C-alpha angles and dihedrals in degrees: 000000000000128000117217114196112202088015093147092062131090102275095023094057092051089049091050091053092048092048092052092046087053090056101260124138112227142183120201123220114195138143090213092228088126103006133073124234093219091057092073087068095222099317116142108277127199111193107214147132117261087225091059097095095176093053091048091049092049091048091051092049097042094052095038091234118199099186142009133221109201117207100140109119145104108263113183119114095202095046091049091059090051097042107029095157091057091054095048091048099048100032107036100022091041089055091050088052092051093047091051091050091048091050091050091049095044095244113147107170122088137171110197130202106222132159146233086239087088089075097059113190104353124213090224138018141248091055120232125200095248094065115116120259110254104154119187097199135054087240090059091045092054093048090050089051090049089054090052092050090052093046090055095048123097097250145087113258139186109205118196120197105203126208116202111330111213144157130040140247107303091236091056094239095119128032145148114298110167120158109230096021116218104166120106103231099051091041091052092046092050091049091050091048095046099036092238129139122262121213116221114211102228136330099199100081120127092257131113095268099021096252128105118277119217138175108240114204122186115249091228089057090050089052091051090054091054092053089052092045097053092042088055090056095043089053090055097261124153127257122274141191114208141165118237113207144111094254095240137074137232123200124229089252091053090052091051090051090051090051090053092049095047099042097035086218127121114251119209117206139178130192121252134176124287117276112242113253097023116133116212098240136010126171132150141252098208102176093119095060090048095048098041101036105020087241126151128154115265096196109054102143109100093214090057092050091049092045092055091049090048092052092051092047091056096042 
């Protein structure tokens, strides 16, 4: 049995589906502040706070959990700069709570959802895992702190540093449902659908077209990596820290062009100021995940990623 914290959220729900399809029994632990109960697709769901160590411990014991996949966290760069205490409480302190519960229940295998935001503004791209942590945002700082907490715990852990999660399940069953939504692709798709204007956060970055460049990795590919990661631990494998990305970047303008192609709708935009904490360019060197886990992204074409997100939005 595997416990998935935050399993009712965007990435967590896709991972839950992939785990079940791979033959694993799971139980989801989520407070539903960001997630949706229907997204677990009928899997057992325990509604609880990540800071409730006793409830976590009891859930681990009751279900005889062998390993944990930890997605539960706040994940918005802008919000983290406005509400730093909230991020330290839920992200770092929530991780401490989970680790204490795991220790009490005798569970020593963890797959952790981290982020490329720990790197900050890198001196070189693509980004490799041995780069120093220099986060620009409180969000990145808390994720870096969560990694340190995990590294000091008596367990084996696979830590995945995501680049930009995007897309949806190809059948449209699962998608991205944040409220409020802050991610570029769903915001652009909604603007194209509704005929509203989309604000672009800065066009004066030192990039080829002046807009931020990011590495968009399909959420189904992220889910596949988590299956591989936890199976490595269950088989007795050692811990691992690995980037998850496509290895190339797309600019904001390139994403907007893809949205126009996929939706066949016009998309009106206007330029706004930069968003605090946003580096100009981030894309991954993902050799470690390929070599250690045999993982590589299946969906690398940006139009395909956008098309899957568009299908889920209209479902």
